[in-house]
N, C-alpha and C positions, 0 to 999 in steps of 0.2 A: 504494500500500500504506500501511496505517496503522501507527502506533507504539502503538496502543491495545491493551490487554490486560485480561484479567480474572484477578486473583490470587485463588484460592480457598484458604482455610485450613480444615482440619478438625482440631478439637482435642478432647481430653478435657474434660468439663464442669469439671473442677478448674482448668483454665486460662482459663475464660471471662472472669472479671473482670480478671485480669492482662492478657489479650490486648486486652480493650476499652480498658483504661487505656493500654496501649502504643500501640495504633492511634490513639487520640485525641491522643496526643502527636506523631504524625507530621505535620509541617507540610507535607509535599509531597503529601498526599492530601486531597481535599475531603470525604471521608466513606466510609462502608462500611455494609454490611448484615450482619445476623447472624440465624441461625435454629437451632432445635434440629432435629437429624436423627437417624436411626438408621443405624448402620453394620452391615453384614452381611458375614460372611466365614468362611473355613475355619480360621482360626487359633484354635481353641478353647482352647488352652493359655493364651492371653492374656485369656480371658473369665472373669468370675465365674461361679459356679454358676447364679445367676439369669439372667445373660446367655446362658449355654449352653442353659438350658431354653427361654428365650423366642426365642433365635436372633437377638438384636439387642443392639447396644451403643450407648448414648446418646453423641452427639457434638454439638459446636457447630460450625456452618459460618459462616465469614466470607467475604464477597465484596467485593473492592476493585477498582473500575474505574479504571485509571490508565495511565500510559505504561510501556512495557517497561523503560526504564532505571530508573524509580522502583521498579517491582516487583522487578527484580533486586537493587537496593540493599537493599530491604526483606528479601528472602530471605536475603541475606548476613548482615544484622543478626539476623534470626530464628534462623539457624543457630547464632549465637554465644549469644544471650540464652536460647534455649529448647532448647539441645542435650540430646538424649536424653529429651525430654519427651513423645514420642508425637505431636508436631505433624506433620501431613501437608500438603503444598502441591501445588497444580496451577496452572500458568501457561498460559492459553489466549489465543490471538490473538482480537481482536474485529474482525469484518468491518464491522460497522455498529452505531451506537448514537446515540440522540438522544431528545429530548422530543417527545411527540405530544399 
């Protein structure tokens, strides 16, 4: 079994630059990727009128491939630094990864 995991962060666009800066300062990760995504859901009270009409909410997704212990430490730090910010995380085991 591997200790490798994929930490996915889904953030409001307003946090994009702050999260990029924070992730770049993390010495225990070698890098990450980011992309613009659309979130869809049933919680319309949290959406602007435009988002309600279009049925989507802009989000920024970050993916960090790292060790589980590093990811857990990052999650603990994120919970403190970004409390109540709307940041969502997903921690997924990685079965295999490599260069081809």
